Structures are given as structure tokens and as C-alpha cells.
LUMFI-742533 format. One record per atom (N, C-alpha, C): residue in one letter; x, y, z. Coordinates in steps of 0.2 Angstrom, whole numbers, plus 2048, in hexadecimal, padded with zeros to 3 digits. Example, Ala and Ser with C-alpha at 12.3 -4.5 7.8 and 13.67 -1.06 7.14 Angstrom:
BEGIN
A8427E4827/A83E7EA827/A8427F0827/S8407F5823/S8447FB824/S840800827/
//
This chain:
BEGIN
M30344FE7F/M2FE453E7D/M2FA456E83/F2F745CE82/F2F245EE88/F2EB45AE85/D2E645DE89/D2DF45AE86/D2DD45CE80/T2D9459E7B/T2D745BE75/T2D4463E76/A2D0464E7A/A2CD46AE7A/A2D2470E7B/T2D846FE7E/T2DD474E7E/T2DF477E76/Y2E0472E72/Y2E2473E6B/Y2DD476E67/V2D6474E68/V2D0478E65/V2D047EE68/R2D047FE6E/R2CF487E70/R2D548BE6E/R2DB489E6E/R2E148DE6B/R2DF48FE64/R2DD48AE60/R2DB48BE58/R2D6490E58/N2D2490E5C/N2CB494E5B/N2CE49BE5D/E2D249BE63/E2D54A2E64/E2D94A5E5F/L2DD4A1E5C/L2E14A3E56/L2DD4A6E50/K2D74A2E4F/K2D34A4E49/K2D04ACE4B/K2CE4ADE51/K2CC4B3E52/K2D14B9E52/L2D84B7E53/L2DC4BCE54/L2DF4BEE4C/V2DF4B9E48/V2E24BAE41/V2DB4BCE3C/K2D64BAE3E/K2CF4BCE3B/K2CD4BAE35/N2D24B8E30/N2CF4B6E29/N2D64B3E25/G2D34AEE21/G2D84ABE1C/G2DA4A4E1E/V2DF4A1E1C/V2E049BE1E/V2E849AE21/I2E8497E27/I2EF497E2A/I2F1490E29/I2F7490E27/I2FB489E26/I301489E2B/L301484E30/L306483E35/L30A47DE33/F31047DE32/F314477E2F/F317474E36/G31646EE36/G31A46AE3A/G321468E38/N326466E3B/N32C464E39/N32C45DE37/N33145CE32/N333456E2F/N339453E33/E33B44DE33/E34144AE35/E34744DE33/S34C44FE36/S352452E34/S35844EE33/P35B44CE2E/P360447E2E/P36744AE32/A36A446E35/A370448E38/A376447E33/N377442E30/N37C441E2B/N37A43DE25/F37443AE24/F371437E1F/F36A436E20/P365436E1B/P35F436E1B/P35B431E21/N35D42CE22/N35A427E27/N35E427E2E/N36242CE2F/N36542CE36/N363434E39/G35E434E3A/G35C43BE3C/G35D43DE44/Y35D443E45/Y35E446E4B/Y358443E50/H35B441E56/H35543FE5B/H356442E62/P351443E64/P34A441E63/P348447E5D/F342444E5A/F33F44AE55/F33C44FE59/R33C455E57/R33B45BE59/R33545FE56/Q32F460E58/Q32A462E54/Q32A46AE54/D32846DE4F/D328474E50/D323477E55/S32547BE59/S32147DE5F/S31B480E5E/S31A484E58/S314487E57/S30F482E55/F31147DE51/F30D477E4E/F30B474E55/L30F473E59/L30E46FE5F/L309472E63/Y309479E64/Y30547EE68/Y2FE47DE66/Y2FD47DE5F/Y2F647DE5C/Y2F3476E5B/F2F7470E5A/F2F546AE58/F2F8464E5D/G2FD466E61/G2FF460E66/G30145AE63/L30345AE5D/L305453E5A/L30D453E59/Q31044EE5B/Q31744DE5B/Q31A449E54/R316447E50/R318443E4A/R31B448E45/D320445E41/D323449E3B/D31E449E36/G31F44EE30/G31C44EE2A/G314450E2C/L313455E30/L30C457E31/L30B45EE2F/V306460E2D/V304468E2B/V2FD469E2E/G2FC46EE31/G2F6470E34/G2F3476E30/V2ED475E2D/V2E947BE29/V2E347DE2D/I2E3484E2F/I2DD487E33/I2DA48BE2E/D2D5489E2B/D2D148DE27/D2CC492E2A/I2CE498E2B/I2CA49DE30/I2C349EE2D/D2C34A0E26/D2BD4A2E24/D2B749CE24/N2B9496E24/N2B5490E24/N2B448DE2A/D2B8490E2F/D2B848DE36/D2BA485E36/K2BF483E32/K2C247CE31/K2C947BE32/D2CA476E36/D2D0474E37/D2D246DE34/I2D846DE31/I2DA467E2D/I2E2465E2F/L2E245FE30/L2E945CE32/L2EB459E2B/I2F045AE29/I2F3458E23/I2F9453E24/G2F944DE21/G300449E21/G2FE442E1E/D30343FE1D/D303438E1A/D304433E20/D2FF42DE1F/D2FF427E23/D305424E22/I309421E26/I30F41DE25/I30D416E22/D312413E1E/D31040DE1B/D314407E1F/I313401E1C/I3153FBE20/I31D3FBE21/E3213FFE1C/E328400E1D/E32A403E24/D326409E24/D32940CE2A/D325409E31/I320405E30/I31E402E36/I3233FCE37/V3253F9E33/V32A3F3E34/V3303F7E39/W3333FCE37/W339400E3B/W337403E41/F331407E40/F33040CE45/F32940AE4A/G325405E48/G320403E4B/G31A407E49/A314405E4B/A30E408E48/A30D40EE4D/V309414E48/V30841AE4B/V30041BE4A/D2FD420E4C/D2F6421E4B/D2F5424E43/S2F1423E41/S2EF425E3B/S2EE42EE3A/I2EF431E35/I2ED438E34/I2E6439E37/H2E2435E35/H2DA437E37/H2DA436E40/D2DD431E43/D2DD431E49/D2E1436E4D/M2E7438E4A/M2EA43DE4E/M2E5444E4D/A2E2445E47/A2DE44BE46/A2D944BE4C/Q2D6444E4E/Q2D1444E52/Q2D4447E5A/K2DB444E5B/K2DD446E62/K2DE44EE62/A2E0451E5C/A2E1459E5C/A2DB45CE5C/G2D5459E5B/G2CE45CE5B/G2CD45FE54/T2D145DE4F/T2CF461E48/T2CA45DE45/T2C6461E40/T2C145FE3E/T2C245BE37/D2C745BE34/D2C9456E2F/D2D0455E2E/S2D2450E2A/S2D944EE28/S2DA44CE20/A2DF44DE1F/A2E044BE17/A2E744AE17/Q2E8446E11/Q2F0444E0F/Q2F444BE0C/M2FA449E0D/M2FF44FE0B/M2FD453E04/K2FC44FDFF/K2FA451DF9/K2F4456DF8/S2F1456DFE/S2EA45ADFD/S2EC462DFF/L2F2463E03/L2F5469E04/L2F546EDFF/K2F846BDF9/K2F946EDF3/K2F2471DF0/L2ED46DDF1/L2E646FDED/L2E3474DF2/I2E4474DF9/I2E2479DFD/I2E547FDFC/C2EC480DFB/C2EF485DF9/C2ED489DF3/N2EC484DED/N2EA487DE7/N2E448ADE7/D2DE487DEC/D2D8489DEC/D2D8490DEF/A2DC491DF4/A2DC497DF9/A2E049CDF4/M2E549BDF0/M2E84A0DEC/M2E34A3DE6/S2DF49DDE4/S2DB49FDDE/S2D54A4DE0/K2D44A4DE6/K2CE4A8DE9/K2D14AEDEC/H2D74AFDEC/H2DA4B4DEF/H2DA4B5DF7/R2DA4AFDF9/R2D94AFE02/R2E04B0E04/K2E04B3E0A/K2E74B4E0E/K2E94AEE10/I2F04ACE0E/I2F24A6E11/I2F84A8E17/H2F74A6E1D/H2FB4A8E22/H3004A3E24/I3074A4E24/I30C49FE26/I3104A3E2A/L31449FE2F/L3194A2E33/L3204A2E2F/P3254A5E31/P32B4A5E2E/P32E49EE2F/P33049AE2A/P333494E2B/P33A495E2C/Y33D490E30/Y344490E31/Y348489E30/R344484E2C/R34847FE2A/R34747EE22/H34C47CE1F/H34C47EE18/H347479E14/D345472E17/D34146EE13/D33A471E13/I338475E19/I333478E19/I33247EE14/K337482E14/K338487E0F/K337485E07/I33A47EE06/I33947CDFF/I33147ADFE/Q32F477E04/Q327475E03/Q32247CE03/I324482E06/I320488E05/I321489DFE/F32748ADFB/F32948CDF4/F325488DEF/D324481DF1/D32047DDEC/D31847EDEC/L31647FDF3/L30F481DF4/L30D488DF2/L31148CDF4/L30F494DF3/L313498DEE/G318495DEB/G31C499DE7/G32049FDEA/I32149FDF1/I3254A4DF4/I32C4A1DF4/H3314A5DF1/H3374A2DF2/H33B4A2DF9/P33F49EDFB/P34149DE01/P3444A4E05/C3474A7E00/C34B4AEE03/C3454B3E04/Q33F4B2E02/Q3394B8E03/Q3344B5E08/Q3364AFE0B/Q3304ACE0F/Q3304AFE16/K3364B1E19/K3364B5E1F/K3314BCE1F/E3334BFE1A/E32F4C5E18/E3284C4E16/S3264BEE13/S31F4BDE11/S31B4BAE17/A31E4B8E1C/A31B4B5E22/A3154BAE24/S3104B7E27/S30A4BBE29/S30B4BFE30/M30B4C5E30/M30C4C9E36/M3064C8E3A/P3004C7E38/P2FA4C6E3C/P2FB4C0E41/L2FE4BBE3C/L2FE4B4E40/L3044B4E45/I30A4B7E43/I30E4B8E47/I30D4BBE4E/K30A4C1E4E/K3074C5E53/K3024C0E57/A2FE4BDE54/A2F94B8E58/A2FD4B3E5C/V3014B0E58/V3044AAE5C/V3094ADE62/V30C4B3E61/V3104B5E65/V30B4B8E6C/K3064BAE6A/K3014BCE70/K2FE4B6E73/M2FE4B1E71/M2FB4ABE74/M3004A8E77/R3064A6E75/R30B4A2E77/R30F4A5E7D/S30E4ADE7D/S3124B0E83/S3104AFE8A/T3094AFE8A/T3064AEE90/T3054A7E92/K3084A4E96/K30849DE97/K30149BE9B/E2FE496E99/E2F8493E9C/E2FA48FEA2/P2F648DEA8/P2F848AEAD/P2FB483EAB/Q2F9480EA6/Q2FB479EA5/Q302479EA1/E30347FE9E/E30A480E9B/E30F482EA2/I30C486EA7/I312487EAC/I313481EB0/E30E47BEB0/E30F475EB3/E315472EAF/E314472EA9/E31A46FEA5/E320472EA6/L321479EA6/L32747CEA8/L32A47BEAF/E32547AEB3/E328477EBA/E32B470EBA/R32846BEB5/R32B465EB4/R332466EB0/A33246AEAC/A33946CEA9/A33E46EEAD/A33C472EB3/A340475EB9/A34346FEBC/V33F46AEBD/V340464EC2/V347460EBE/I346460EB7/I34B45DEB3/I352461EB3/G350467EB2/G35646CEB3/G35946CEBA/Y35646CEBF/Y35946BEC5/Y35E465EC5/K35B45FEC3/K35F459EC3/K36645AEBF/M36545EEB9/M36A45EEB5/M370463EB8/H36F468EBB/H37346DEBD/H37746AEC4/T372467EC9/T376464ECE/T37A45EECD/T37945BEC8/T37D456EC5/T384458EC3/A38345EEBF/A389461EBD/A38D463EC3/M38A467EC9/M38D469ECE/M391463ED2/R38E45DED3/R391458ED6/R397455ED1/L397455ECB/L39C452EC8/L3A2457EC6/T3A145DEC7/T3A6462EC6/T3AC461ECB/Q3B1460EC8/Q3B845FECD/Q3BE460EC8/P3C3461ECB/P3C9461EC6/P3CB45BEC3/G3CD45AEBC/G3CF453EBA/G3CA450EB5/V3C4452EB6/V3BD450EB2/V3BD454EAC/T3BC452EA6/T3BA456EA0/T3B445AEA0/E3B445FE9C/E3AD463E9B/E3A945EE98/K3AB45BE92/K3A8456E8E/K3A4451E92/F3A644EE96/F3A4449E9B/F39D44BE9F/I39F451EA2/I399454EA6/I393457EA1/G39645AE9B/G39045BE98/G38C456E95/G390450E95/G38B44AE92/G387447E97/Q389448E9D/Q385445EA2/Q37F44AEA3/V380451EA3/V37A454EA3/V375454E9E/D377453E98/D373451E92/D36F44BE93/G373446E96/G36F440E97/G369440E9C/I36A444EA1/I364446EA5/I35E448EA2/A35F44EE9E/A35A450E9A/A35644BE95/N35A446E92/N358442E8E/N35543BE92/S35643BE98/S353435E9B/S34C437E9F/Y34C43EEA1/Y34643FEA5/Y341444EA1/G343445E9B/G33F44AE96/G33F448E8F/S33F44DE8B/S33F44BE84/S34744CE81/M34A452E83/M350454E80/M35345AE84/V35A45BE83/V35C462E85/V358469E81/S35646DE85/S353473E82/S357477E7E/F35E476E7E/F363479E7A/F36A476E7B/P36F476E76/P375473E78/P378475E7E/T37A471E82/T37D471E89/T383475E89/I38447BE8C/I38A47FE8E/I38D47DE94/Y39347BE94/Y398479E99/Y39E47AE98/T3A047FE9A/T3A8481E99/T3AB486E9E/Q3B2484E9F/Q3B6489EA2/Q3B7490EA0/H3B5491E99/H3B5497E96/H3AE49AE96/G3AD49CE9D/G3A549EE9D/G3A54A4E99/E3AA4A9E96/E3A94AFE93/E3A74AEE8C/I3A74A7E8A/I3A54A6E83/I39D4A3E85/M3994A8E81/M3914A7E83/M38F4A0E81/H39049EE7C/H38F497E7A/H395492E7A/G397491E7F/G39D48DE80/G39B485E81/A39C482E7C/A39A47AE7C/A39F477E80/P39E470E84/P3A246DE88/P3A846AE83/S3AE46AE85/S3B4469E81/S3B7462E84/M3BC460E82/M3C045BE85/M3C545DE8A/N3C5464E8C/N3C9467E91/N3C7464E98/V3CD464E9B/V3CC461EA2/V3CB467EA7/L3C6465EAB/L3C546BEB1/L3CB46CEB5/E3CD473EB6/E3D3475EB9/E3D1478EC0/E3D6476EC5/E3D5479ECC/E3D5481ECB/G3D2485ECE/G3D248CECE/G3CD48FEC9/R3CB48CEC4/R3C748EEBE/R3BF48EEC1/L3BB493EBD/L3B4492EBD/L3B148EEB8/V3AB48BEB8/V3A9487EB3/V3A148AEB4/L3A048BEAD/L39848EEAC/L394488EA9/C38E487EAB/C389482EA8/C383485EA7/D381485EA0/D37B488E9F/D377482E9C/A371480E9E/A36E479E9B/A36747AE9D/G363476E9A/G35D475E9A/G35946FE97/A35346EE98/A350468E96/A349469E93/E346465E8F/E33F465E8D/E33C460E90/T336461E92/T33245BE94/T32F458E8F/I32B452E8F/I32844EE89/I324452E85/N321457E88/N31D45CE84/N321461E81/N327462E82/N32C467E7F/N32B46EE82/Y32B46EE89/Y32B474E8C/Y332474E90/C33547AE90/C33D47BE92/C33E47DE99/S34447CE9B/S34847FEA0/S34E482E9E/D351487EA1/D35748BE9F/D35A48EEA5/N36048AEA7/N36348DEAE/N36B48EEAC/T36D492EAF/T375492EB0/T378494EB7/R37D48FEB7/R381490EBE/R388490EBC/T38C493EC0/T393494EC0/T396492EC6/M39A48EEC6/M39C48BECC/M3A548AECC/P3A848AED1/P3AF489ED2/P3B1482ED1/V3B6481ECD/V3B847AECB/V3BA476ED2/S3BE47AED6/S3C0478EDC/S3BB476EE2/G3B547AEE1/G3AF479EE5/G3AF47FEEA/K3B4484EE9/K3B548AEEE/K3B7490EEA/F3B3495EEB/F3B549BEE6/F3BB49EEE9/T3BF4A1EE5/T3C44A6EE7/T3C14ADEE9/Q3C54B1EEC/Q3C34B7EEE/Q3C14BBEE8/K3C54BCEE2/K3C44BEEDC/K3BE4BCED9/Q3BD4B5ED8/Q3B74B2ED5/Q3B14B5ED9/L3B14B4EE0/L3AB4B6EE4/L3A94BDEE3/E3AD4C2EE2/E3AC4C9EE1/E3A84C9EDB/I3A94C7ED5/I3A64C8ECF/I39F4C3ED0/Y39F4BEED3/Y39A4BAED3/Y3944BDED8/S3964C0EDD/S3924C4EE1/S38E4C9EDD/I3914CCED9/I38E4D1ED5/I3884CFED0/V38A4C9ECD/V3854C5EC8/V3804C3ECD/E3814C1ED3/E37C4BFED7/E3774C4ED9/A3794CAEDB/A3754CFEDD/A3714D1ED7/C3744D2ED1/C3704D3ECB/C36A4CFEC9/H36C4C8ECA/H3674C3EC9/H3614C4ECF/D3624C5ED4/D35E4C6EDA/D35A4CCED9/Y35D4D1ED6/Y35A4D8ED5/Y3544D8ED0/T3554D3ECB/T3504D2EC6/T3494CFEC9/L34A4CAECF/L3454C7ED2/L3414CDED6/D3444D2ED7/D3404D7EDB/D33D4DBED8/V33F4DDED2/V33B4E2ECE/V3374E0EC8/A3384D9EC6/A3344D8EC0/A32D4D7EC1/K3294DAEBE/K3214D8EC0/K31D4DBEBA/P3174D9EB9/P3134DBEB4/P3134E3EB3/G3134E5EAD/G3134EDEAC/G31B4EFEAB/T31F4ECEAE/T3274EEEAD/T32A4ECEA7/K32D4F1EA3/K3304EFE9D/K3364EAE9F/Y3384E5E9B/Y33D4E1E9D/Y3444E4E9B/A3434E9E96/A3494EDE95/A34C4F1E9A/D3474F4E9E/D3494F9EA4/D34B4F5EA9/V3494EEEAA/V34D4EAEAF/V3544E8EAD/H3544E7EA6/H35A4E5EA4/H3604EBEA5/F35F4F1EA3/F3634F7EA5/F3634F9EAC/A35F4F8EB0/A35F4F8EB7/A3654F3EB9/V3644EDEB7/V36A4E9EB9/V3704EBEB6/C3704EEEB1/C3774EFEAD/C37A4F6EB3/R3764F9EB5/R3784FFEB8/R37A4FDEC0/L3774F8EC2/L37A4F4EC8/L3804F0EC8/M3804EEEC2/M3874EAEC1/M38D4EFEC0/F38B4F4EBC/F3914F9EBB/F3944FCEC2/D38E4FEEC6/D390501ECD/D3944FCED2/K3934F6ED1/K3964F1ED5/K39E4F0ED2/L39D4F0ECB/L3A44EFEC9/L3A94F5ECA/K3A54FAECB/K3A9501ECC/K3AD500ED3/E3A94FDED7/E3AC4FCEDF/E3B34F8EDE/L3B34F3ED9/L3B94EFED8/L3BE4F3ED4/G3BD4F9ED1/G3C14FDECD/G3C14FAEC6/L3BC4F7EC4/L3BC4F4EBC/L3B94F9EB8/T3B44FDEBB/T3B0502EB8/T3B1509EBB/K3AF50EEB7/K3B0515EBA/K3AB519EB6/G3AA520EBA/G3A6525EB6/G39F525EB8/N39B529EB5/N394529EB6/N390522EB3/T38D520EB8/T38A519EB6/T38551AEB0/D38051FEB1/D37A51FEAC/D37E521EA5/E384526EA5/E387526E9F/E38A520E9C/A38D51CEA1/A391516E9E/A38C512E9A/V386510E9E/V38150BE9C/V37E50EE95/K37D514E94/K37B517E8F/K380517E88/A386517E8A/A38B516E85/A38C50FE84/G38A50AE88/G38A503E87/G391500E89/A393503E8F/A39A501E92/A3984FBE95/H3924F9E98/H3904F4E9C/H3914EEE98/A3914EEE91/A3924E9E8C/A3974E5E8C/M39D4E8E8F/M3A34E6E8F/M3A34DFE94/F39E4E0E99/F39D4DBE9E/F3974D5E9C/L3924DAE9A/L38B4D6E98/L3894D7E91/P38B4D3E8C/P38A4D5E85/P3834D1E83/H3804CFE87/H37A4CCE86/H3744CFE8A/G36D4CDE88/G3684D0E8C/G3674CCE92/L3634D0E97/L3614CCE9D/L35E4C6E9D/G3594C5E97/G3554BFE96/G3514BEE91/H34D4B9E90/H3494B8E8A/H3434B4E8C/M33E4B4E88/M3384B1E89/M33A4A9E89/M3374A5E8D/M33749EE8C/M33049AE8D/G330495E8A/G32A491E8A/G32B48BE87/M328489E81/M329483E7D/M32F483E79/D332489E78/D33948AE75/D33D48EE7B/V34348CE7C/V34748EE81/V348497E80/H349499E79/H34849FE77/H3414A0E74/D33D4A1E78/D33649FE76/D3334A4E70/M33249FE6A/M32F4A2E64/M3354A7E60/E33A4A5E61/E3404A8E5E/E33F4A8E56/S33C4A2E54/S33C4A1E4D/S3374A7E4A/L3344AAE4E/L32F4AFE4C/L3334B6E4C/D3394B7E4E/D33D4BDE4F/D33B4C0E55/Q3424C3E58/Q3414C4E5F/Q33E4CBE5F/I33D4CFE59/I33A4D5E5A/I3334D5E5B/N3314CFE58/N3294CEE59/N3274CAE60/V32D4C7E63/V32B4C3E69/V32D4C8E6F/G3334CBE6F/G3354CEE75/G3344D6E75/F3324D9E70/F3304E0E6F/F3294E1E6C/D3274E6E6C/D3204E9E6A/D3214EFE67/E31B4F3E65/E31A4F9E62/E31D4FFE67/E31C4FDE6E/E31E502E73/E326502E74/T3294FBE74/T32F4FAE76/T3334F7E70/R3384FBE6D/R33C4F9E68/R3434F7E69/P3474F3E66/P34D4F1E67/P3524F6E64/N3584F6E68/N35E4FAE65/N3624F6E62/L3624F6E5C/L3664F1E58/L36D4F3E56/E36F4FAE58/E3754FDE57/E37B4FBE5B/Q3794FCE62/Q37E4FCE67/Q3804F4E69/F3864F4E6A/F3884EDE6B/F3864EBE72/G3844E5E73/G3814E3E79/G37A4E3E79/T3784EAE79/T3714ECE79/T36D4E8E73/N3714E7E6D/N36D4E4E67/N36C4DDE69/C36E4DAE6E/C36D4D3E70/C3674D2E75/L3644D8E76/L35F4D8E7C/L3584D4E78/R3574CEE7A/R3514CAE78/R34A4CCE7A/M34A4CFE80/M3444D1E84/M3444D7E86/G33F4DCE84/G33F4E3E86/G3384E5E88/R3334E2E86/R32C4E4E86/R3294E4E8D/R3244E6E8F/R3214E6E96/R31F4DFE98/L3204DDE9D/L31F4D7E9F/L3174D7EA1/E3154D0EA1/E30E4CFEA2/E30D4C9EA6/E3084C8EAA/E3064C3EAE/E3064BCEAA/G30A4B7EAB/G30A4B0EA8/G3104B0EA3/F3144B6EA2/F31A4B5E9E/F31F4B1EA2/V3234ADE9E/V3284AAEA1/V32F4ADE9D/V3344B0EA2/V33A4B3E9F/V3404B0EA2/T3454B0EA0/T34C4AFEA3/T34F4B4EA7/D3524B4EAC/D3564B9EB0/D35D4B6EB0/E3624B9EAC/E3684B6EAA/E36D4BBEA9/P36E4BFEAF/P3744C4EAE/P37B4C0EAF/G3804C4EAC/G3874C0EAD/G38C4C5EAC/I3924C4EAE/I3984C8EAD/I39D4C4EA9/Y3A04C6EA4/Y3A44C3EA0/Y3AB4C7E9F/F3B04C4E9F/F3B74C7E9E/F3B94C4E96/I3B84C7E91/I3BA4C4E8A/I3BF4C8E88/P3C54C4E87/P3CC4C8E85/P3CC4CBE7F/A3C94C8E7A/A3C84CBE74/A3C54D2E74/L3BF4D2E78/L3BC4D8E79/L3BF4DEE7B/I3C24DBE82/I3C64E0E85/I3CC4E4E81/D3CF4DFE7D/D3D44E2E78/D3D24E7E74/E3CC4E4E71/E3CA4E9E6B/E3C74F0E6E/W3C34F0E74/W3C14F6E77/W3C74FBE79/K3CC4F7E7C/K3D24FBE7E/K3D64FEE78/A3D64FAE73/A3DA4FDE6D/A3D6502E6A/N3CF502E69/N3CC507E66/N3CA50DE6C/G3CB50CE72/G3C9511E77/G3C2511E78/H3BE50CE77/H3B650CE77/H3B550CE7E/C3B1511E81/C3AE511E88/C3B4513E8D/K3BA515E8A/K3BF515E8E/K3BF51AE95/D3B951FE94/D3B8523E9A/D3B451FE9F/F3B2519E9E/F3AE515EA3/F3B150EEA5/L3B650CEA2/L3B9506EA3/L3C1506EA4/N3C3503EA9/N3CA503EAB/N3CE4FDEA8/F3D04FEEA2/F3D34F9E9E/F3D94F5EA1/D3DD4F9EA6/D3E24F6EA9/D3E14F1EAE/K3DB4F3EB1/K3D84EDEB6/K3D54E7EB2/L3D14EAEAC/L3CF4E4EA8/L3D44DFEA6/E3DA4E1EA5/E3DF4DDEA3/E3E14D6EA7/T3E04D9EAE/T3E14D4EB3/T3DC4CEEB4/Y3D64CFEB0/Y3D14CAEB0/Y3D04C6EA9/K3D44C7EA5/K3D44C3E9F/K3D44BCEA0/D3D64B9EA4/D3D64B2EA6/D3D04B0EAB/F3CC4B4EAC/F3C64B3EB1/F3C14AEEAE/G3BF4AFEA9/G3BA4ABEA5/G3B24B0EA6/G3AD4ACEA8/G3A74B0EA8/G3A24ACEAE/I39D4B0EAF/I3994AEEB4/I3924B0EB2/R38D4ABEB2/R3864ADEB1/R3824A9EB6/I37C4ABEB9/I3774A8EBC/I3714A9EB9/E36D4A3EB8/E3674A4EB4/E36249FEB6/D35C4A2EB8/D35549FEB9/D3504A1EB5/D34B49DEB5/D34449EEB1/D3404A1EB6/V33C4A6EB4/V3384AAEB9/V3314ABEB6/L32B4AAEB9/L3244ABEB7/L3234B2EBA/I3204B5EB6/I31C4BCEB8/I3164BBEBA/T3154BDEC1/T30E4BBEC5/T30B4C1EC5/K3054C2EC8/K3004C7EC8/K3044CDECC/D3084CDED1/D30B4D2ED5/D3124D2ED4/G3164CEED0/G31D4CDED0/G31F4C8ECB/C3244C4ED0/C3264BEECB/C3284B8ED0/R3294B2ECE/R32C4ADED1/R3304A9ECD/F3344A5ED1/F33949FECC/F33449AECB/I336497EC4/I333491EC3/I33848BEC5/G334487EC9/G338481ECC/G337481ED3/K33547DED6/K33547CEDE/K33B47BEE1/D340478EDD/D346477EE1/D34B47CEDD/R34F47FEE1/R353484EDF/R35A482EDE/I35D482ED8/I364480ED7/I368485EDA/P36D483EDF/P371487EE3/P37448CEDE/Y374492EE1/Y378498EDD/Y37B49DEE2/H37849DEE8/H37C4A2EED/H38349FEEF/P3884A3EEF/P38F4A0EEF/P38F49AEF4/K38E49CEFA/K38F496EFF/K38A48FEFE/D384491EFB/D38048BEFA/D384487EF4/V38748BEEF/V38A486EEA/V390483EED/E394486EF1/E39A483EF4/E39847DEF8/N39247EEFD/N390478F01/N38E473EFD/F38A474EF7/F38846FEF4/F38D46BEF1/M39246EEEE/M39846BEEA/M39C467EF0/D39C46AEF6/D3A0467EFB/D39C460EFE/N39645FEFC/N393459EFF/N390455EF9/K395453EF4/K39444FEEF/K393448EF0/
//
């Protein structure tokens, strides 16, 4: 936890933004892996509950009564059976004191609070739930069917939470820096272990172990694969092969659940081939270009499309693309190589506040998403950058055989793509370079003091000095 005053200040600010009614923030319950008493470990608290109350225990609910300026922590004290197996924990009353709440109550009181508010026609604000047990609890408390709960979620509360959590406080940036230290250890370990004959699964497990031993957990399931063209390629039992590229996308959460998220692509042999280096250098240039232009007031969507034009021009030099670059990007031809967005918000969630819907997090009234065009519909972050935002910078180039075949058969973007040349890259895989970026007063900077090697010679030299 941060200090008690942090959570009091945050809840007071939330009250001002939402203005009236009763806010109910649900913490998470234990989630069973394969039977009730064998839960996923470690326990992961809901991020918004954690942001406003700072408490890690399962089975908690925070009530913020705006009209009466009263905060209540709801939960049941554990019994002797739980103490025998898991040890003693603070009482609900003591946890409430740590969070700076004015009152505490047992879980049965939550129904009475909700009934009272509904009888007086007071607005009850909830965030869109994402766990089925919480959906059932909301159904029991408020009578809203699970299928209607996303639409019934409070837009004033969503907007307030997005506004507050988007701009990182200095203490949050410190946590993100700590997460970056763990991320550095994860990725440099993967680089040291990468060599022909080792399985993807082994290295992926070693990377996960570092996250678990230095922090709370991985910030998302680790991607480590020779099939870098698969966006979420999980480590398999495949053996690393000479001449292939391997992509590692991994991150950690600190004890306070702030995240890191980096991607590196490296040659299994330790040396890039000329063909690999040509594509890698384009991704490297796109990655570094973002660092030059991302600053407060700039739309991240504009940065994304500027990167797409740069990428398309450089691929044209290799004979993979052709035609007018602006027209090609407008038609979506770049999505053959980059079918995702340049980056996303990051903080206490690796895709920060994704449960509140990306249209509310990465976009606003000025900047709207394009949900129709392939690739562009995956743009998570388009709004104007502000000082204190943390975003990822993750351009990539991927050669996806099925996508090449489909577009070639349909003649999609045939005026901008050289399909004969693309055929010779079907076994290439994919390359992505990703770092976490803090938007500063005048521009941006990397999160993390130590840079995970990504310039080609730096990668080769690091891998050569295992």
C-alpha cells in the first residue's frame, strides 16, 4: 500500500468528479484453478478497488457514499478454520483504518445499503464487471441481469476513474520504475538462455520465475516463440532452431501491482542474417521515431499512422510494398505487416483499465476509433497524450502466411503489395520491439534506468557474452 492519505485523497477526488449517489467498488474473490480450494496464485485484486482502497485481501467491497461523505469497507472477518490454514489477517475494522475509511461492516450489510439507496431512488454507480461471481453478486444486490451489467455501468464513474488513473502520480511512476527493473532481468535472462537446442517452454518458465521471485506475478502470460507472427504465441515444447528468430514479450507486476511490458526479438544463433537485419532495422527505426515525436498534445493515433507510413516506405525499398504511401495506409495496406496498434496505456493493468472498455480509455470525444478497417480496429490508444501518461511503444512487422494467402486470393490492396515477394517471407516469422514510455512536460522518456538491448549490434554483443 501507499500511505493512508493517498487513498483518502483519491476517494475525495472521485466524489468530486462523480458528484452524487453511491459508488460501489467490488474487490475480487479467490478464483479456483480446478476446484474451489485450489485457487490461482497469487491472488490478484481488482485494480480500481486497489487504486481507491489499497487492500489486497479477497472478498472486499468498497462503498463510497458521496451524498453523506462517507466511505465504508465491506467484508467478512475470517474464522478460525481459515486462520489454521492460512494464518491470521487483519480484521475488516483494522483494514478500514489502513485505507482511511470512516466505517466498516460485514458483507450482509451491503444488501441493506443497496436496498436503502434504491428505495430513495439514489444513483448507484458501478464499474462494468468482468468476473462471473461479481456479476452474480451484482444481480443479487441490484437486480441487474449479467447480460445488462456492462450497459448499466455508470459512465460518470468510468470517466472519473479513467481521468484519475490515466495520469500517473510520482509514487506510481516509482512503482513502474521498479517493475522495469524486474522486466530488465526477465528479458536479459531470456537473451542469455536463448540458443539452439533449448525449448521455448524452458526459457518461458525461467522468465516467469523471475517475475514471481522479484515481484508479485507476470503482468500477462509470457510470450516466447519462434513464431513471432502469432501475436500471442505461448511458449511451446518446440526446440529453438539455428537460423530462426525468437520473440519474447514479457512483463512483471510489482508487489503493489504496477506493470512492465517489453518485447525483444533475437536471433536464436546470436547473429542476425542479412534478411532478418533488413526487417529488424525497419522496426528499430519505427520504435525510435515514436520516441522523437510522442509528446503532450499529440494524438497517439497520429503517431501510429506516421509510424505506418515510415514502415511502408522502408518496406518499399525492399520491394515488399509499392504505390503511393498515403493512399496505401488509408486503404489499410500497412496492416498486412502491422495488424495491431502502436501501443496502449499502461499502469496498474498492463492494458491499463481495459475492463472499462478501450473506447473510454484510449479515445475521447475528439478522437474516435475506426472499428471497420482491419488492423486499425485494433488501435487501443488514439487520444491526445498528456503529461503523466504511460504508454507502450511497440511497432512490429509480421509475415502471417494465412493473411498473405487470403489477401492475395481476394486481391486486397494488390496495388500496394508485392505478393510474389511476400511469398518468399512466409517462413520469416515476426519482429516486435516494445518499451514503456512516460510522457513528460516536453516529450517522453523510457521507463527504466537500464535499457534492455535492442539495437542489433547490442543484441548480438549481449548474446555473445553469455
